[in-house]
N, C-alpha and C positions, 0 to 999 in steps of 0.2 A: 497520378500514381495510388494506386488503391490501398483502405487504412495500412489494410497487411504488409504491405512495403513496403509503407512507413515507419510501421513497428517491425520490419526486420530491420530495419537500417537503424534504428533508433538502437535498439539491442545489441546491433555490431556496435556500436561506437561504446556504449558502454562497455560490452566486451572489450572494447581494445586501452579505450581509460582505466579497466580497473585491470587489466595486465601489467598494468605499470610499477605495481606491489606487487611484489613477493612473500611468498606467510613467514616465509624463515622469516622472515625483516619483518613484518606483521606485529610477532608472535617476539625478536627484542624489542619493539619500542615502543608497543603499547601491553597494558592490561586489561581482558575483558572479563568480568565477573556474570556469567550467565544466570546465574539468578536475580540479580541485579538490572541487566541489560546495560550495566555503564562501562564506559571504558577508563581507564587511567596512563597518565605519563607514567612509563621505567624512567624512563630516561631527558633527558635536557636537548630538544631538538630545535631549540634556537632560545634565545635572551626570553624570548614569551611563556616561554612550557618552562614549567616548574617539574618534577618527579614524584608524582601520588598525587599530581593536581587532573580533576577533570579533563578531559579529552572535549575538543568540539564547540560551535556552539545551534544552537536552536534559530534557525532560519525560521525566514517571518511565512513557509509557509505547514511550519511546523516540524521540522526535520530537526533531528539534530546533526551538523555536518563536521567532519573532520580534515582539519587541510594535516595533509604529512605529503613529503617530497617534493612541491610545489603541484597538486594536485590537491583536488578536493574530493571526500568519498562522503558517501548518507552511510551516519554509523550501523544501521539498518543490517546496509550490506557489508559493511567491512564485520556483524557478530559474526553474522551467515558466511564468511568464510572465513574466519576469525575458529570460529568450531568445526565443520568440514572439510576446510583445508579447500578449495573450491566457488568459483563466484557460482550463485542461483542460474540457475537456468534461463529466467525469465522474469519477471516483477517477484516481486514480495507484502506479501499482507501480512498487515501487522493486526491480528483476529481484537484486539476491544477496539482495535479506531485511533489509540494515542500514536499518535506520531515521533514520539522523545519518548515510548514505551519498549525496549529495542531485545528485552527477553528473549533465549532466542525461545521457548514456549510460545510468545506472543510473536513468534515468527510463524509463517510460510507461504511457498512456494503456490506463487500464481499466474495467473493467463490473465491478463489489460482487463475479459470480460469478468471475471473472475472475484480482479483486485475491487472495480468500479463497482460490484453489487453490495459491497460490504461498507457503500456508503452509507453518509447519515443521508434524512430528506433532504432535500433541495430548500431551500430557505426564503423560496418562491414556489410552498407550493399551498396553496389554499386550502388543500382536505385536510392537512397538519399529516396525509397518511403517506407512505410509502409505494410510486406505481400508481398512485390516486387522484386523479383529475377532475373536476365540472367543466361536466359538458352541459349537450344542448336539452331543451327539453326539459330541463329540475333533473335531471338525475344523472351520474355517473357511470367515469370511463376506466376499467386496468389497461393498467398498457407494462412491457415489458421488453427489455432492452436484449434482442441473445443476438453475438455475432454483428453486430454494430447494427443492425436492424433493430425498428421498433418495430415493434409488433399489436394489434388490440388485443387482449381480453378479452372484454363484452362489455356491455352498456347493465347499469344493476342501479335499482330505486337508491341506494342508500350506501353512502364512502363506509362504511361497514363492511358489507356486502362486496364492490370491487378490491376491498381491502384482502377480503381474504381468496376471493380468489389471484390476486397477484404473489400472497403471499402461496397459495399450490403454483403456481408456475415457476416463482422463483426457487421451489423445491425442487421441483418436476428438473427448469436448465441446471441450479447452480446450487443443488445440494449442498454440503454443507456451509457453501461461500453468501450460501441466501441467509437476508437478511429485513428485517421488513417492518426495521425504528429508522 
């Protein structure tokens, strides 16, 4: 199975799960503040939920999840649905990288590749610069992943030169999603 087929299958599974909640019912039980990104319960749907209390909990991966109707939803996808009345077509990207900042202004539709560009520098990156790795002969290499394929941008004498080349390539391939740090 290709990566594209896996992504399509995951998108379809997400759509089926999300379609279980009706927009009118969502508006009936949850209140969403687009300025803060916070969901609060309007009604007590169980013994554990008090009207006015903040909905959901932050998972280990940093995303807030809200349990509703025997299903678990991520708050950023619920926020999009709440405001727009439709589920996002693909992934959502947190512009500022804070997975619990679900203000509608901080969310944007994204492909997987675009979403991956908005990640921080990997902790195992010795250069400390995104897209830059120590190479052979005391030189530095710049690489970028586009469409699931890693592309070498080139070899450079300094990590700063390699990083500048990475930034130019990221801007070319990913536009507003390009992130250098």
